[in-house]
GULOMAR-696515 format. One record per residue (C-alpha): y, x, z; residue number from 1. Coordinates in steps of 0.001 Angstrom, whole numbers, plus 500000, padded with zeros to 6 digits. Layout:
% residues N
Y, X, Z, NUM
...
% end
This chain:
% residues 357
735461, 147126, 174289, 1
733386, 149620, 172424, 2
732063, 148243, 168902, 3
728367, 149202, 168015, 4
729313, 150883, 164670, 5
731409, 153272, 163062, 6
734858, 151652, 162243, 7
735762, 153683, 158938, 8
732532, 152649, 157163, 9
732814, 148990, 158147, 10
736407, 148897, 156686, 11
735441, 150857, 153807, 12
732462, 148735, 152910, 13
734397, 145639, 153459, 14
737234, 146275, 151368, 15
735365, 147692, 148386, 16
733213, 144535, 148319, 17
736313, 142570, 148761, 18
738058, 144497, 145602, 19
734940, 143668, 143518, 20
734278, 139935, 144562, 21
737328, 138425, 145827, 22
737992, 134892, 144186, 23
740579, 134543, 141737, 24
742937, 132388, 143761, 25
746624, 131923, 142645, 26
748346, 133309, 145986, 27
746515, 136549, 145609, 28
748690, 137526, 142548, 29
751779, 137437, 144282, 30
753558, 139268, 146793, 31
756499, 136735, 147073, 32
756743, 135768, 150968, 33
757589, 132156, 150210, 34
754525, 131557, 147890, 35
752114, 133340, 150444, 36
753528, 131161, 153265, 37
753108, 127942, 151233, 38
749557, 128983, 150663, 39
748846, 129444, 154103, 40
750404, 126176, 155280, 41
748430, 124338, 152712, 42
745026, 125957, 153546, 43
745191, 124930, 157271, 44
742660, 122189, 157604, 45
742251, 122171, 153676, 46
739666, 123515, 151442, 47
740673, 126202, 148812, 48
739238, 124077, 146045, 49
741575, 121073, 146886, 50
744650, 123240, 147461, 51
744863, 125067, 144290, 52
746200, 122140, 142126, 53
748704, 121293, 144765, 54
749888, 124562, 145280, 55
750408, 125289, 141352, 56
752247, 121597, 141191, 57
754331, 122313, 144351, 58
755692, 125570, 142880, 59
756422, 124178, 139529, 60
758568, 121360, 141483, 61
760082, 123607, 144048, 62
759943, 127175, 143093, 63
762011, 128683, 146236, 64
762325, 128387, 149550, 65
765884, 126857, 149148, 66
764357, 124232, 146910, 67
762245, 123066, 149917, 68
765253, 123023, 152360, 69
767338, 120963, 149863, 70
764685, 118431, 148610, 71
764529, 115038, 150279, 72
761687, 114231, 152610, 73
760550, 111396, 150326, 74
760061, 113729, 147424, 75
758470, 116410, 149414, 76
755819, 113719, 151083, 77
755259, 112653, 147456, 78
754255, 116210, 146313, 79
751994, 116660, 149458, 80
750358, 113471, 149236, 81
746656, 113689, 149530, 82
746779, 116790, 151704, 83
746888, 115128, 154680, 84
748418, 116433, 158282, 85
751815, 115943, 157303, 86
753550, 117650, 159903, 87
752853, 120829, 158294, 88
755090, 119928, 155605, 89
757522, 118618, 157583, 90
757664, 121609, 159819, 91
757766, 123840, 156674, 92
760860, 122022, 155499, 93
762311, 122409, 158913, 94
761667, 126018, 158818, 95
762752, 126555, 155462, 96
766284, 125112, 156342, 97
766529, 127382, 159495, 98
765787, 130551, 157212, 99
768448, 129557, 154798, 100
771137, 128521, 157378, 101
770549, 131292, 160160, 102
768782, 134179, 158127, 103
770615, 133986, 154790, 104
767224, 132935, 153271, 105
765439, 136117, 154293, 106
761992, 135181, 155659, 107
761373, 136993, 159013, 108
758841, 140045, 158585, 109
757053, 140001, 161926, 110
754419, 138010, 163390, 111
756574, 137655, 166580, 112
759824, 136419, 164477, 113
757800, 134065, 162266, 114
756175, 132401, 165386, 115
759678, 131292, 166412, 116
759778, 128880, 163576, 117
758421, 125381, 163327, 118
754893, 125158, 162479, 119
753938, 128463, 162635, 120
751134, 129629, 165226, 121
749506, 133092, 165847, 122
747115, 132654, 162757, 123
749597, 131564, 160248, 124
752029, 134059, 161360, 125
749743, 137177, 161382, 126
748356, 136030, 157995, 127
752103, 135892, 156411, 128
753383, 139140, 158173, 129
750310, 141275, 157161, 130
749698, 140065, 153687, 131
753226, 139594, 152537, 132
754772, 142343, 154633, 133
752418, 144665, 155695, 134
752473, 144183, 159466, 135
749317, 145525, 161036, 136
748354, 142456, 162964, 137
744664, 141030, 162957, 138
744135, 137400, 161624, 139
741798, 135252, 163536, 140
740644, 131981, 161590, 141
737522, 129946, 161554, 142
735923, 132066, 159245, 143
736745, 135129, 161288, 144
735543, 133788, 164586, 145
732381, 133317, 162705, 146
731932, 136764, 161350, 147
732918, 138467, 164478, 148
730541, 136412, 166791, 149
727769, 137183, 164517, 150
728363, 140790, 164330, 151
728519, 141096, 167927, 152
725803, 138289, 168901, 153
728321, 137038, 171153, 154
727228, 133815, 173117, 155
730103, 132377, 174635, 156
731233, 128831, 173487, 157
733730, 129115, 170360, 158
735568, 126174, 172191, 159
736457, 128502, 175247, 160
739567, 130608, 175393, 161
737617, 133520, 176451, 162
735717, 133608, 173128, 163
738914, 133057, 171134, 164
740183, 136141, 173174, 165
737280, 138207, 172560, 166
737147, 137639, 168995, 167
740793, 138472, 168722, 168
740333, 141986, 170704, 169
737391, 142776, 168410, 170
739354, 141851, 165197, 171
742411, 144026, 166483, 172
740114, 147010, 166545, 173
738336, 146290, 163346, 174
741598, 146036, 161451, 175
742514, 148452, 158623, 176
746005, 149669, 159915, 177
746929, 150745, 156420, 178
745676, 147845, 154502, 179
745963, 145044, 157079, 180
746916, 142418, 154342, 181
743663, 143161, 152216, 182
741558, 143667, 155193, 183
742358, 140224, 156938, 184
741815, 138474, 153465, 185
738556, 140392, 153249, 186
737417, 139239, 156557, 187
738184, 135881, 155657, 188
736822, 135790, 152303, 189
733271, 137149, 153932, 190
733328, 134069, 156112, 191
734122, 131760, 153186, 192
731798, 133199, 150868, 193
728841, 135099, 152738, 194
728935, 134512, 156237, 195
728940, 130754, 155776, 196
728205, 128209, 158406, 197
725079, 127209, 157033, 198
722653, 129575, 154751, 199
724771, 132549, 155119, 200
723775, 135346, 152479, 201
723178, 137953, 154868, 202
721053, 139624, 152298, 203
724246, 140499, 150194, 204
726752, 141011, 153200, 205
728516, 144262, 152669, 206
728546, 144759, 156412, 207
724871, 143862, 157128, 208
724091, 147162, 158515, 209
726971, 146750, 161141, 210
725635, 143096, 162189, 211
723589, 142461, 165201, 212
722032, 139222, 163731, 213
721966, 139673, 160286, 214
718552, 141238, 160146, 215
716911, 138958, 162549, 216
717596, 135737, 160581, 217
719592, 134051, 163665, 218
722998, 134174, 161864, 219
722974, 130269, 161922, 220
722685, 130366, 165704, 221
726185, 131518, 165839, 222
728991, 130723, 166943, 223
727744, 128616, 169648, 224
729266, 125396, 169931, 225
728185, 123467, 173274, 226
730956, 120776, 172948, 227
730647, 118164, 170313, 228
733487, 116303, 168743, 229
733793, 112724, 170302, 230
734499, 110387, 167285, 231
736462, 107158, 167810, 232
735562, 104097, 165294, 233
738234, 101938, 163894, 234
737894, 098803, 161856, 235
740931, 097783, 159757, 236
741785, 095110, 157373, 237
744029, 095690, 154703, 238
746004, 092956, 153175, 239
747093, 093835, 149603, 240
749637, 091138, 148849, 241
750206, 090613, 145270, 242
752733, 088335, 143521, 243
753992, 088554, 139696, 244
751989, 091481, 139087, 245
753712, 093329, 141967, 246
752219, 094946, 145339, 247
753678, 094662, 148944, 248
753963, 098244, 150243, 249
755009, 098793, 153985, 250
756724, 101817, 154997, 251
755391, 103327, 158340, 252
758134, 103929, 161050, 253
759156, 107346, 161774, 254
757318, 108540, 164861, 255
754269, 106626, 163993, 256
751221, 108504, 162539, 257
751767, 109158, 158795, 258
755311, 108076, 159638, 259
757786, 107380, 156471, 260
754622, 107184, 154404, 261
754091, 103962, 152289, 262
750857, 101991, 152665, 263
749286, 098288, 151983, 264
749587, 096712, 155360, 265
746894, 097471, 157950, 266
745769, 095656, 160813, 267
743367, 096930, 163266, 268
740748, 094290, 164487, 269
737314, 093750, 166069, 270
734484, 094725, 163537, 271
733419, 091350, 163035, 272
737129, 090206, 162406, 273
737764, 092860, 159921, 274
734700, 091840, 157658, 275
735268, 088206, 157685, 276
738386, 086884, 156441, 277
737901, 083299, 157797, 278
737814, 085151, 161468, 279
740974, 087582, 160139, 280
742898, 084397, 158941, 281
742562, 083116, 162492, 282
743818, 086473, 164155, 283
746771, 086513, 161557, 284
747800, 082898, 162529, 285
748015, 084088, 166111, 286
750927, 086236, 165046, 287
752700, 083372, 163288, 288
751510, 084616, 159567, 289
750081, 081439, 157856, 290
749420, 080413, 154300, 291
747719, 083644, 153595, 292
745031, 082928, 150923, 293
742305, 085477, 149994, 294
741959, 086111, 146164, 295
739182, 088699, 146500, 296
737317, 091104, 148828, 297
737131, 094666, 147560, 298
734671, 097153, 148376, 299
734471, 098555, 152079, 300
736460, 101961, 152123, 301
735458, 104668, 154489, 302
738003, 107261, 155806, 303
738402, 109861, 158279, 304
741310, 111519, 160129, 305
740679, 114106, 162625, 306
738387, 112366, 165016, 307
738673, 108898, 163804, 308
736593, 107354, 161602, 309
737936, 104231, 159880, 310
735933, 101343, 158022, 311
738763, 099641, 155988, 312
737963, 096126, 154592, 313
740808, 095586, 151611, 314
741531, 092058, 150938, 315
743562, 090949, 147666, 316
746071, 087933, 149180, 317
748334, 085595, 148277, 318
751251, 084660, 150634, 319
754560, 082912, 150658, 320
755892, 085601, 153161, 321
756855, 089029, 152326, 322
756996, 090299, 155741, 323
753591, 090579, 156823, 324
754399, 093154, 159151, 325
757308, 094533, 160755, 326
759094, 097428, 159019, 327
760470, 098289, 155639, 328
758687, 096365, 152870, 329
758998, 096434, 148930, 330
757211, 094768, 146292, 331
756172, 097361, 143819, 332
754695, 097037, 140391, 333
751065, 099199, 139642, 334
752760, 101548, 137493, 335
755486, 102517, 140206, 336
753050, 102942, 143039, 337
752589, 106711, 142023, 338
756549, 107157, 142573, 339
756056, 106552, 146456, 340
754474, 108902, 149163, 341
751118, 106918, 149823, 342
748966, 107243, 152660, 343
745421, 108680, 151705, 344
743724, 105218, 152458, 345
746438, 103477, 150112, 346
745654, 105756, 147308, 347
741968, 105297, 147634, 348
742256, 101531, 147547, 349
744667, 101809, 144682, 350
741745, 103799, 142639, 351
739398, 100874, 143941, 352
742014, 098336, 142225, 353
742038, 100296, 139109, 354
738365, 100021, 138594, 355
738830, 096052, 138962, 356
742186, 095472, 137055, 357
% end
């Protein structure tokens, strides 16, 4: 595949821009592979602004890979609570334990070796290998996909495997072999801060002269996405059982979505049932749950996980029964709630409760 510009000029322009304008991010001040690995795991599916405080807090509590391997899952989930996609941190701990047990704590240095660890795919392994160890492998994430498809005015659907292969091949050719870590970060930084999905700042782009669409004002047309995400709507009733100033928490079962995390009991029902407690009460009676009285309706909460759009109707309730749902349950004081690894929905509801009580 032939590129339509001179590679040395492209690399020099991009790296010069990056050295002057890169964001001041904590993981860019270290060569420690553990810290770089942690940052890459956190940055999957999560914005930089959200990650920074979690990253700093995590390292303060668990400053080494050995600490991650030793800590209990409950403590680990509590540190991670709010970042979502909890398999990331579970796999991180599995990988940490493998490295400690089988490789004397030495993190693998190549993309190929890193991909043998749980939770490390092509992108994350390439990022760690290039940034921490200087291996000349190109990173392709969403930012790089956008930059390359615009540079080349590529018309393929971004969801197709052929497009991903095309972008990987171009990224491989663009890569600066002598500075792979900085170059990969520069490409991602360009996509995150200049070559953005909407309203890209083409007029300040350091590689505008190499771009096929930047001068035409058509950058937002790329990358092409023909398939739209299909969302699933869910309606949930949340029963917040209170007794003696304590709240009932239910522990989700291992194997469930968000397994081993704690929550106020949730029940998925039809929309009309979720927002009308008299109908909900009849639904609960069918399952054998009786003598539940509503104390107060709290405001509707909207929450999304991947392709699921949830509308949660929280109810403060009284009941003689503590076993509202199957699974482990505890009565917990409001002050103790923060000591549990809570689901994001539960933490949002706690914020609502604090506004009223």
